[in-house]
Backbone as XML, in Angstrom:
<?xml version="1.0"?>
<chain id="A" units="angstrom">
  <residue number="1" name="UNK">
    <atom name="N" x="13.184" y="6.804" z="-0.334"/>
    <atom name="CA" x="12.242" y="7.145" z="0.481"/>
    <atom name="C" x="11.329" y="6.019" z="0.826"/>
  </residue>
  <residue number="2" name="UNK">
    <atom name="N" x="11.233" y="5.681" z="2.160"/>
    <atom name="CA" x="10.193" y="4.610" z="2.205"/>
    <atom name="C" x="9.101" y="5.096" z="3.181"/>
  </residue>
  <residue number="3" name="UNK">
    <atom name="N" x="7.800" y="4.505" z="2.614"/>
    <atom name="CA" x="6.633" y="4.773" z="3.374"/>
    <atom name="C" x="6.281" y="3.533" z="4.087"/>
  </residue>
  <residue number="4" name="UNK">
    <atom name="N" x="5.881" y="3.439" z="5.426"/>
    <atom name="CA" x="5.400" y="2.371" z="6.111"/>
    <atom name="C" x="3.893" y="2.255" z="6.174"/>
  </residue>
  <residue number="5" name="UNK">
    <atom name="N" x="3.083" y="1.468" z="5.660"/>
    <atom name="CA" x="1.871" y="1.658" z="5.901"/>
    <atom name="C" x="1.117" y="0.298" z="6.754"/>
  </residue>
  <residue number="6" name="UNK">
    <atom name="N" x="0.239" y="0.651" z="7.722"/>
    <atom name="CA" x="-0.181" y="-0.259" z="8.550"/>
    <atom name="C" x="-1.894" y="-0.282" z="8.573"/>
  </residue>
  <residue number="7" name="UNK">
    <atom name="N" x="-2.373" y="-1.363" z="8.308"/>
    <atom name="CA" x="-3.757" y="-1.327" z="8.007"/>
    <atom name="C" x="-4.456" y="-2.383" z="9.136"/>
  </residue>
  <residue number="8" name="UNK">
    <atom name="N" x="-5.454" y="-2.109" z="9.936"/>
    <atom name="CA" x="-6.397" y="-2.688" z="10.573"/>
    <atom name="C" x="-7.624" y="-3.130" z="9.718"/>
  </residue>
  <residue number="9" name="UNK">
    <atom name="N" x="-7.488" y="-4.367" z="9.402"/>
    <atom name="CA" x="-8.629" y="-5.054" z="8.377"/>
    <atom name="C" x="-9.864" y="-4.928" z="9.178"/>
  </residue>
  <residue number="10" name="UNK">
    <atom name="N" x="-10.969" y="-5.117" z="8.504"/>
    <atom name="CA" x="-12.362" y="-5.357" z="8.836"/>
    <atom name="C" x="-12.432" y="-6.861" z="9.463"/>
  </residue>
  <residue number="11" name="UNK">
    <atom name="N" x="-13.246" y="-7.131" z="10.347"/>
    <atom name="CA" x="-13.318" y="-8.591" z="10.804"/>
    <atom name="C" x="-13.852" y="-9.411" z="9.714"/>
  </residue>
  <residue number="12" name="UNK">
    <atom name="N" x="-12.967" y="-10.619" z="9.422"/>
    <atom name="CA" x="-13.461" y="-11.464" z="8.440"/>
    <atom name="C" x="-12.973" y="-10.951" z="6.870"/>
  </residue>
  <residue number="13" name="UNK">
    <atom name="N" x="-12.090" y="-10.127" z="6.878"/>
    <atom name="CA" x="-11.766" y="-9.576" z="5.499"/>
    <atom name="C" x="-10.305" y="-9.850" z="5.135"/>
  </residue>
  <residue number="14" name="UNK">
    <atom name="N" x="-9.582" y="-10.314" z="6.040"/>
    <atom name="CA" x="-8.102" y="-10.477" z="5.863"/>
    <atom name="C" x="-7.871" y="-11.338" z="4.644"/>
  </residue>
  <residue number="15" name="UNK">
    <atom name="N" x="-8.431" y="-12.539" z="4.489"/>
    <atom name="CA" x="-7.966" y="-13.152" z="3.020"/>
    <atom name="C" x="-8.461" y="-12.573" z="1.763"/>
  </residue>
  <residue number="16" name="UNK">
    <atom name="N" x="-9.427" y="-11.978" z="1.597"/>
    <atom name="CA" x="-9.934" y="-11.497" z="0.673"/>
    <atom name="C" x="-9.231" y="-10.101" z="0.428"/>
  </residue>
  <residue number="17" name="UNK">
    <atom name="N" x="-8.872" y="-9.221" z="1.326"/>
    <atom name="CA" x="-8.312" y="-7.964" z="1.130"/>
    <atom name="C" x="-6.809" y="-8.320" z="0.512"/>
  </residue>
  <residue number="18" name="UNK">
    <atom name="N" x="-5.910" y="-9.304" z="1.491"/>
    <atom name="CA" x="-4.546" y="-9.471" z="1.201"/>
    <atom name="C" x="-4.514" y="-10.079" z="-0.344"/>
  </residue>
  <residue number="19" name="UNK">
    <atom name="N" x="-5.517" y="-11.057" z="-0.668"/>
    <atom name="CA" x="-5.464" y="-11.486" z="-2.061"/>
    <atom name="C" x="-5.747" y="-10.208" z="-2.990"/>
  </residue>
  <residue number="20" name="UNK">
    <atom name="N" x="-6.578" y="-9.282" z="-2.787"/>
    <atom name="CA" x="-6.690" y="-8.365" z="-3.680"/>
    <atom name="C" x="-5.409" y="-7.462" z="-3.896"/>
  </residue>
  <residue number="21" name="UNK">
    <atom name="N" x="-4.800" y="-7.221" z="-2.611"/>
    <atom name="CA" x="-3.651" y="-6.291" z="-2.591"/>
    <atom name="C" x="-2.427" y="-7.139" z="-3.381"/>
  </residue>
  <residue number="22" name="UNK">
    <atom name="N" x="-2.382" y="-8.341" z="-3.208"/>
    <atom name="CA" x="-1.194" y="-9.035" z="-3.911"/>
    <atom name="C" x="-1.537" y="-9.005" z="-5.352"/>
  </residue>
  <residue number="23" name="UNK">
    <atom name="N" x="-2.661" y="-9.140" z="-6.050"/>
    <atom name="CA" x="-3.125" y="-9.448" z="-7.344"/>
    <atom name="C" x="-3.251" y="-8.061" z="-7.793"/>
  </residue>
  <residue number="24" name="UNK">
    <atom name="N" x="-3.831" y="-7.063" z="-7.362"/>
    <atom name="CA" x="-4.321" y="-5.700" z="-8.087"/>
    <atom name="C" x="-3.275" y="-4.516" z="-7.538"/>
  </residue>
  <residue number="25" name="UNK">
    <atom name="N" x="-3.100" y="-4.439" z="-6.067"/>
    <atom name="CA" x="-2.611" y="-3.073" z="-5.910"/>
    <atom name="C" x="-0.883" y="-3.389" z="-5.875"/>
  </residue>
  <residue number="26" name="UNK">
    <atom name="N" x="-0.142" y="-4.191" z="-5.594"/>
    <atom name="CA" x="0.960" y="-4.716" z="-5.753"/>
    <atom name="C" x="1.417" y="-4.241" z="-7.093"/>
  </residue>
  <residue number="27" name="UNK">
    <atom name="N" x="0.904" y="-4.812" z="-8.113"/>
    <atom name="CA" x="1.391" y="-4.532" z="-9.498"/>
    <atom name="C" x="1.089" y="-3.137" z="-10.029"/>
  </residue>
  <residue number="28" name="UNK">
    <atom name="N" x="0.032" y="-2.573" z="-9.771"/>
    <atom name="CA" x="-0.238" y="-1.006" z="-9.871"/>
    <atom name="C" x="0.625" y="-0.191" z="-9.324"/>
  </residue>
  <residue number="29" name="UNK">
    <atom name="N" x="1.218" y="-0.462" z="-8.121"/>
    <atom name="CA" x="2.270" y="0.433" z="-7.692"/>
    <atom name="C" x="3.438" y="0.271" z="-8.222"/>
  </residue>
  <residue number="30" name="UNK">
    <atom name="N" x="3.863" y="-0.968" z="-8.673"/>
    <atom name="CA" x="5.134" y="-1.098" z="-9.266"/>
    <atom name="C" x="5.166" y="-0.513" z="-10.865"/>
  </residue>
  <residue number="31" name="UNK">
    <atom name="N" x="3.902" y="-0.546" z="-11.425"/>
    <atom name="CA" x="3.546" y="-0.184" z="-12.713"/>
    <atom name="C" x="3.792" y="1.559" z="-12.617"/>
  </residue>
  <residue number="32" name="UNK">
    <atom name="N" x="3.471" y="2.099" z="-11.340"/>
    <atom name="CA" x="3.577" y="3.456" z="-11.306"/>
    <atom name="C" x="4.817" y="3.844" z="-10.926"/>
  </residue>
  <residue number="33" name="UNK">
    <atom name="N" x="5.754" y="2.954" z="-10.865"/>
    <atom name="CA" x="7.161" y="3.573" z="-10.477"/>
    <atom name="C" x="7.704" y="3.652" z="-8.871"/>
  </residue>
  <residue number="34" name="UNK">
    <atom name="N" x="6.863" y="2.799" z="-8.273"/>
    <atom name="CA" x="7.298" y="2.416" z="-6.820"/>
    <atom name="C" x="7.835" y="1.015" z="-6.872"/>
  </residue>
  <residue number="35" name="UNK">
    <atom name="N" x="8.562" y="0.760" z="-5.525"/>
    <atom name="CA" x="9.061" y="-0.423" z="-5.253"/>
    <atom name="C" x="8.306" y="-0.773" z="-3.811"/>
  </residue>
  <residue number="36" name="UNK">
    <atom name="N" x="8.189" y="-2.151" z="-3.724"/>
    <atom name="CA" x="7.543" y="-2.623" z="-2.529"/>
    <atom name="C" x="8.771" y="-3.397" z="-1.698"/>
  </residue>
  <residue number="37" name="UNK">
    <atom name="N" x="8.998" y="-2.439" z="-0.812"/>
    <atom name="CA" x="10.132" y="-2.997" z="0.271"/>
    <atom name="C" x="9.633" y="-4.516" z="1.053"/>
  </residue>
  <residue number="38" name="UNK">
    <atom name="N" x="8.361" y="-4.390" z="1.475"/>
    <atom name="CA" x="8.128" y="-5.805" z="2.162"/>
    <atom name="C" x="6.450" y="-5.598" z="2.184"/>
  </residue>
  <residue number="39" name="UNK">
    <atom name="N" x="6.066" y="-6.517" z="2.728"/>
    <atom name="CA" x="4.503" y="-7.016" z="2.886"/>
    <atom name="C" x="4.260" y="-8.169" z="3.725"/>
  </residue>
  <residue number="40" name="UNK">
    <atom name="N" x="3.883" y="-7.858" z="4.808"/>
    <atom name="CA" x="3.510" y="-8.883" z="5.982"/>
    <atom name="C" x="2.086" y="-8.858" z="6.294"/>
  </residue>
  <residue number="41" name="UNK">
    <atom name="N" x="1.528" y="-10.016" z="6.711"/>
    <atom name="CA" x="0.013" y="-10.047" z="7.145"/>
    <atom name="C" x="0.170" y="-10.736" z="8.562"/>
  </residue>
  <residue number="42" name="UNK">
    <atom name="N" x="-0.845" y="-10.111" z="9.299"/>
    <atom name="CA" x="-1.153" y="-10.969" z="10.793"/>
    <atom name="C" x="-2.360" y="-11.545" z="10.779"/>
  </residue>
  <residue number="43" name="UNK">
    <atom name="N" x="-2.456" y="-12.832" z="10.306"/>
    <atom name="CA" x="-3.956" y="-13.114" z="10.078"/>
    <atom name="C" x="-4.579" y="-13.167" z="11.497"/>
  </residue>
  <residue number="44" name="UNK">
    <atom name="N" x="-3.789" y="-13.368" z="12.474"/>
    <atom name="CA" x="-4.628" y="-13.629" z="13.789"/>
    <atom name="C" x="-5.284" y="-12.195" z="14.461"/>
  </residue>
  <residue number="45" name="UNK">
    <atom name="N" x="-4.630" y="-11.132" z="13.984"/>
    <atom name="CA" x="-5.258" y="-9.956" z="14.331"/>
    <atom name="C" x="-5.843" y="-9.142" z="13.134"/>
  </residue>
  <residue number="46" name="UNK">
    <atom name="N" x="-5.693" y="-9.685" z="11.991"/>
    <atom name="CA" x="-6.333" y="-9.148" z="10.811"/>
    <atom name="C" x="-5.675" y="-7.770" z="10.665"/>
  </residue>
  <residue number="47" name="UNK">
    <atom name="N" x="-4.339" y="-7.808" z="10.519"/>
    <atom name="CA" x="-3.550" y="-6.582" z="10.252"/>
    <atom name="C" x="-2.776" y="-6.971" z="8.862"/>
  </residue>
  <residue number="48" name="UNK">
    <atom name="N" x="-2.433" y="-5.598" z="8.218"/>
    <atom name="CA" x="-1.584" y="-5.838" z="7.057"/>
    <atom name="C" x="-0.718" y="-4.756" z="7.154"/>
  </residue>
  <residue number="49" name="UNK">
    <atom name="N" x="0.640" y="-5.174" z="6.936"/>
    <atom name="CA" x="1.636" y="-4.044" z="7.063"/>
    <atom name="C" x="2.476" y="-4.419" z="5.802"/>
  </residue>
  <residue number="50" name="UNK">
    <atom name="N" x="2.702" y="-3.120" z="5.007"/>
    <atom name="CA" x="3.673" y="-2.982" z="3.999"/>
    <atom name="C" x="4.419" y="-1.658" z="3.812"/>
  </residue>
  <residue number="51" name="UNK">
    <atom name="N" x="5.524" y="-1.776" z="2.978"/>
    <atom name="CA" x="6.329" y="-0.778" z="2.851"/>
    <atom name="C" x="6.501" y="-0.351" z="1.299"/>
  </residue>
  <residue number="52" name="UNK">
    <atom name="N" x="6.326" y="0.858" z="0.825"/>
    <atom name="CA" x="6.439" y="1.445" z="-0.618"/>
    <atom name="C" x="7.589" y="2.178" z="-0.379"/>
  </residue>
  <residue number="53" name="UNK">
    <atom name="N" x="8.253" y="2.198" z="-1.591"/>
    <atom name="CA" x="9.409" y="3.137" z="-1.889"/>
    <atom name="C" x="9.428" y="3.784" z="-3.231"/>
  </residue>
  <residue number="54" name="UNK">
    <atom name="N" x="10.057" y="5.097" z="-3.112"/>
    <atom name="CA" x="10.337" y="5.555" z="-4.745"/>
    <atom name="C" x="11.771" y="6.268" z="-4.581"/>
  </residue>
  <residue number="55" name="UNK">
    <atom name="N" x="12.477" y="6.161" z="-5.533"/>
    <atom name="CA" x="13.690" y="6.828" z="-5.567"/>
    <atom name="C" x="13.809" y="8.457" z="-5.215"/>
  </residue>
  <residue number="56" name="UNK">
    <atom name="N" x="14.559" y="9.165" z="-4.768"/>
    <atom name="CA" x="14.805" y="10.322" z="-4.508"/>
    <atom name="C" x="14.527" y="10.861" z="-2.992"/>
  </residue>
  <residue number="57" name="UNK">
    <atom name="N" x="14.218" y="12.180" z="-2.782"/>
    <atom name="CA" x="13.763" y="12.825" z="-1.716"/>
    <atom name="C" x="12.253" y="12.459" z="-1.436"/>
  </residue>
  <residue number="58" name="UNK">
    <atom name="N" x="11.761" y="13.194" z="-0.166"/>
    <atom name="CA" x="10.316" y="13.544" z="0.095"/>
    <atom name="C" x="9.657" y="14.105" z="-1.260"/>
  </residue>
  <residue number="59" name="UNK">
    <atom name="N" x="10.197" y="15.061" z="-1.504"/>
    <atom name="CA" x="9.581" y="15.641" z="-2.715"/>
    <atom name="C" x="9.187" y="14.810" z="-3.802"/>
  </residue>
  <residue number="60" name="UNK">
    <atom name="N" x="10.020" y="13.902" z="-4.006"/>
    <atom name="CA" x="10.005" y="13.215" z="-5.370"/>
    <atom name="C" x="9.135" y="12.215" z="-5.077"/>
  </residue>
  <residue number="61" name="UNK">
    <atom name="N" x="8.888" y="11.562" z="-3.844"/>
    <atom name="CA" x="7.922" y="10.633" z="-3.310"/>
    <atom name="C" x="6.499" y="11.115" z="-3.939"/>
  </residue>
  <residue number="62" name="UNK">
    <atom name="N" x="6.431" y="12.222" z="-2.941"/>
    <atom name="CA" x="5.103" y="13.052" z="-3.008"/>
    <atom name="C" x="4.643" y="13.304" z="-4.379"/>
  </residue>
  <residue number="63" name="UNK">
    <atom name="N" x="5.558" y="13.810" z="-5.447"/>
    <atom name="CA" x="4.967" y="14.069" z="-6.758"/>
    <atom name="C" x="4.693" y="12.645" z="-7.420"/>
  </residue>
  <residue number="64" name="UNK">
    <atom name="N" x="5.301" y="11.864" z="-7.187"/>
    <atom name="CA" x="5.212" y="10.417" z="-7.787"/>
    <atom name="C" x="3.741" y="10.056" z="-7.156"/>
  </residue>
  <residue number="65" name="UNK">
    <atom name="N" x="3.709" y="10.168" z="-6.080"/>
    <atom name="CA" x="2.185" y="9.679" z="-5.244"/>
    <atom name="C" x="1.287" y="10.373" z="-5.780"/>
  </residue>
  <residue number="66" name="UNK">
    <atom name="N" x="1.518" y="11.849" z="-5.916"/>
    <atom name="CA" x="0.203" y="12.597" z="-6.519"/>
    <atom name="C" x="-0.125" y="12.188" z="-7.770"/>
  </residue>
  <residue number="67" name="UNK">
    <atom name="N" x="0.800" y="12.118" z="-8.679"/>
    <atom name="CA" x="0.349" y="11.217" z="-9.969"/>
    <atom name="C" x="-0.534" y="10.030" z="-9.837"/>
  </residue>
  <residue number="68" name="UNK">
    <atom name="N" x="0.262" y="9.270" z="-9.298"/>
    <atom name="CA" x="-0.650" y="7.731" z="-8.974"/>
    <atom name="C" x="-1.884" y="7.983" z="-8.417"/>
  </residue>
  <residue number="69" name="UNK">
    <atom name="N" x="-1.964" y="8.434" z="-7.133"/>
    <atom name="CA" x="-3.370" y="9.054" z="-6.531"/>
    <atom name="C" x="-4.641" y="9.637" z="-7.750"/>
  </residue>
  <residue number="70" name="UNK">
    <atom name="N" x="-4.056" y="10.227" z="-8.531"/>
    <atom name="CA" x="-4.799" y="10.992" z="-9.551"/>
    <atom name="C" x="-5.091" y="10.101" z="-10.858"/>
  </residue>
  <residue number="71" name="UNK">
    <atom name="N" x="-4.629" y="8.923" z="-10.866"/>
    <atom name="CA" x="-4.355" y="8.252" z="-12.067"/>
    <atom name="C" x="-5.786" y="7.298" z="-12.488"/>
  </residue>
  <residue number="72" name="UNK">
    <atom name="N" x="-6.182" y="7.329" z="-13.430"/>
    <atom name="CA" x="-7.484" y="6.193" z="-13.746"/>
    <atom name="C" x="-7.157" y="4.913" z="-13.434"/>
  </residue>
  <residue number="73" name="UNK">
    <atom name="N" x="-5.804" y="4.624" z="-13.438"/>
    <atom name="CA" x="-5.635" y="2.935" z="-13.419"/>
    <atom name="C" x="-5.934" y="3.059" z="-11.886"/>
  </residue>
  <residue number="74" name="UNK">
    <atom name="N" x="-5.374" y="3.752" z="-10.810"/>
    <atom name="CA" x="-5.538" y="3.618" z="-9.734"/>
    <atom name="C" x="-7.134" y="3.607" z="-9.350"/>
  </residue>
  <residue number="75" name="UNK">
    <atom name="N" x="-7.642" y="4.369" z="-9.951"/>
    <atom name="CA" x="-9.358" y="4.534" z="-9.812"/>
    <atom name="C" x="-9.975" y="3.212" z="-9.972"/>
  </residue>
  <residue number="76" name="UNK">
    <atom name="N" x="-9.442" y="2.695" z="-11.061"/>
    <atom name="CA" x="-10.165" y="1.301" z="-11.565"/>
    <atom name="C" x="-9.987" y="0.330" z="-10.636"/>
  </residue>
  <residue number="77" name="UNK">
    <atom name="N" x="-8.473" y="0.016" z="-10.208"/>
    <atom name="CA" x="-8.215" y="-1.001" z="-9.032"/>
    <atom name="C" x="-8.988" y="-0.724" z="-7.873"/>
  </residue>
  <residue number="78" name="UNK">
    <atom name="N" x="-9.198" y="0.621" z="-7.392"/>
    <atom name="CA" x="-9.881" y="0.803" z="-6.268"/>
    <atom name="C" x="-11.597" y="0.376" z="-6.217"/>
  </residue>
  <residue number="79" name="UNK">
    <atom name="N" x="-12.023" y="0.403" z="-7.395"/>
    <atom name="CA" x="-13.246" y="0.146" z="-7.583"/>
    <atom name="C" x="-13.519" y="-1.378" z="-7.193"/>
  </residue>
  <residue number="80" name="UNK">
    <atom name="N" x="-12.300" y="-2.176" z="-7.644"/>
    <atom name="CA" x="-12.506" y="-3.594" z="-7.242"/>
    <atom name="C" x="-12.149" y="-3.860" z="-5.799"/>
  </residue>
  <residue number="81" name="UNK">
    <atom name="N" x="-11.798" y="-2.771" z="-4.933"/>
    <atom name="CA" x="-11.228" y="-3.170" z="-3.401"/>
    <atom name="C" x="-12.377" y="-3.955" z="-2.741"/>
  </residue>
  <residue number="82" name="UNK">
    <atom name="N" x="-11.884" y="-4.876" z="-1.991"/>
    <atom name="CA" x="-12.969" y="-5.622" z="-0.842"/>
    <atom name="C" x="-13.219" y="-4.481" z="0.192"/>
  </residue>
  <residue number="83" name="UNK">
    <atom name="N" x="-13.783" y="-4.906" z="1.254"/>
    <atom name="CA" x="-13.971" y="-3.770" z="2.431"/>
    <atom name="C" x="-12.963" y="-3.052" z="2.507"/>
  </residue>
  <residue number="84" name="UNK">
    <atom name="N" x="-12.761" y="-1.969" z="2.803"/>
    <atom name="CA" x="-11.447" y="-1.399" z="3.066"/>
    <atom name="C" x="-11.076" y="-1.318" z="4.577"/>
  </residue>
  <residue number="85" name="UNK">
    <atom name="N" x="-9.994" y="-0.981" z="4.854"/>
    <atom name="CA" x="-9.459" y="-1.065" z="6.070"/>
    <atom name="C" x="-9.927" y="-0.344" z="7.082"/>
  </residue>
  <residue number="86" name="UNK">
    <atom name="N" x="-10.347" y="-0.547" z="8.391"/>
    <atom name="CA" x="-11.163" y="-0.060" z="9.324"/>
    <atom name="C" x="-10.093" y="1.260" z="9.684"/>
  </residue>
  <residue number="87" name="UNK">
    <atom name="N" x="-8.671" y="1.184" z="9.738"/>
    <atom name="CA" x="-7.902" y="2.020" z="10.145"/>
    <atom name="C" x="-6.581" y="2.056" z="9.323"/>
  </residue>
  <residue number="88" name="UNK">
    <atom name="N" x="-5.903" y="3.178" z="9.195"/>
    <atom name="CA" x="-4.538" y="3.075" z="8.319"/>
    <atom name="C" x="-3.688" y="4.084" z="9.141"/>
  </residue>
  <residue number="89" name="UNK">
    <atom name="N" x="-2.274" y="3.459" z="9.427"/>
    <atom name="CA" x="-1.343" y="4.333" z="10.022"/>
    <atom name="C" x="-0.297" y="4.636" z="8.637"/>
  </residue>
  <residue number="90" name="UNK">
    <atom name="N" x="0.233" y="5.532" z="8.454"/>
    <atom name="CA" x="0.854" y="5.948" z="7.248"/>
    <atom name="C" x="1.981" y="6.723" z="7.731"/>
  </residue>
  <residue number="91" name="UNK">
    <atom name="N" x="3.374" y="6.326" z="7.470"/>
    <atom name="CA" x="4.317" y="7.250" z="7.998"/>
    <atom name="C" x="5.586" y="7.172" z="6.988"/>
  </residue>
  <residue number="92" name="UNK">
    <atom name="N" x="6.563" y="8.017" z="7.026"/>
    <atom name="CA" x="8.041" y="7.769" z="6.313"/>
    <atom name="C" x="8.781" y="7.372" z="7.393"/>
  </residue>
  <residue number="93" name="UNK">
    <atom name="N" x="9.421" y="6.291" z="7.031"/>
    <atom name="CA" x="10.529" y="5.594" z="8.116"/>
    <atom name="C" x="11.925" y="5.813" z="7.400"/>
  </residue>
  <residue number="94" name="UNK">
    <atom name="N" x="12.765" y="5.511" z="8.277"/>
    <atom name="CA" x="14.221" y="5.648" z="7.943"/>
    <atom name="C" x="14.666" y="4.356" z="8.541"/>
  </residue>
  <residue number="95" name="UNK">
    <atom name="N" x="15.841" y="3.945" z="7.683"/>
    <atom name="CA" x="16.640" y="2.621" z="7.590"/>
    <atom name="C" x="17.474" y="2.865" z="8.679"/>
  </residue>
  <residue number="96" name="UNK">
    <atom name="N" x="17.696" y="1.691" z="9.741"/>
    <atom name="CA" x="18.554" y="1.889" z="10.751"/>
    <atom name="C" x="19.659" y="0.891" z="10.448"/>
  </residue>
  <residue number="97" name="UNK">
    <atom name="N" x="20.965" y="0.940" z="10.418"/>
    <atom name="CA" x="22.064" y="0.004" z="10.310"/>
    <atom name="C" x="22.324" y="-0.414" z="8.824"/>
  </residue>
</chain>
């Protein structure tokens, strides 16, 4: 199951946010049992797009995500987050081809 996440970052926050994500959020997600399928930035429009996956079906993903969201490790990392995204679009996607 793959979840695609698109963030519109606050003006001027691209470099700080993407560095934080690479150094703090990526390792946290991996340690929680997720895989990172891709992570791309669009510096000119200050957007960040990434995909996270977990083995199994939607129910398995949601169970893993619920445990992750409730974890103290996530709370600690989120306390270090620079300015949060202005907007986020999060949806499950399917592979084509």
